[in-house]
C-alpha positions in Angstrom: 123.7 59.6 30.9 125.0 63.2 31.4 126.0 65.4 28.6 128.2 68.4 29.3 129.1 71.1 27.0 132.0 73.4 27.9 131.9 76.9 26.5 134.7 79.5 26.2 132.5 82.3 27.6 134.1 82.2 31.0 137.6 82.5 29.6 136.6 85.6 27.6 135.0 87.1 30.6 138.1 86.4 32.8 140.4 87.8 30.1 138.3 90.9 29.7 138.1 91.4 33.4 141.9 91.1 33.7 142.5 93.6 30.9 139.9 96.0 32.4 141.5 95.8 35.8 145.0 96.3 34.4 143.8 99.4 32.4 142.1 100.9 35.5 145.3 100.4 37.6 147.5 102.0 34.9 145.1 104.9 34.5 145.0 105.4 38.3 148.8 105.3 38.4 149.0 108.0 35.7 146.5 110.2 37.5 148.4 109.9 40.8 151.7 110.7 39.1 150.2 113.8 37.4 148.8 115.0 40.8 152.1 114.6 42.5 153.8 116.7 39.8 151.1 119.4 40.1 151.4 119.5 43.9 155.2 119.8 43.5 154.8 122.8 41.2 152.2 124.4 43.5 154.4 123.8 46.6 157.5 125.4 44.9 155.3 128.4 43.9 154.2 129.0 47.5 157.8 128.4 48.8 159.1 131.1 46.5 156.3 133.5 47.4 156.8 132.9 51.1 160.6 133.4 50.9 160.2 136.5 48.8 157.9 138.0 51.4 160.3 137.2 54.2 163.2 138.6 52.1 161.3 141.9 51.6 161.1 142.2 55.4 164.4 140.7 56.5 167.3 140.4 54.0 169.2 137.5 55.5 171.8 135.3 53.8 169.8 132.1 54.5 166.7 133.5 52.8 168.8 134.4 49.7 170.3 130.9 49.7 166.9 129.3 49.8 165.6 131.5 47.0 168.7 130.8 45.0 168.1 127.1 45.3 164.4 127.5 44.3 164.7 130.0 41.5 168.1 128.8 40.0 169.4 132.4 40.2 172.9 132.9 41.6 173.3 136.6 41.7 172.0 138.4 44.8 170.8 141.4 42.8 168.9 139.2 40.4 167.2 137.4 43.3 166.1 140.8 44.8 164.8 141.9 41.4 163.0 138.6 41.0 161.3 139.0 44.4 160.3 142.6 43.7 158.5 141.5 40.5 157.1 138.4 42.3 155.7 140.1 45.4 153.9 142.9 43.5 
């Protein structure tokens, strides 16, 4: 005669494992989102710096348009002042 006793330990372990896996995936997602935002900010900073350096050498309309889009400044004089302060 066999006697079996079923325990709930496996169910608790599976549920804890599922919760832990979900938590890790969510944490990884948050870290990757934060990194992508930081890389976007760093990229914008270097684009502004590069375009300001080009503008100090060659004052073309296309460079002014790029800087206007990046810095949200519409006036040409303000863009030039912004670049003077930025490149120093």
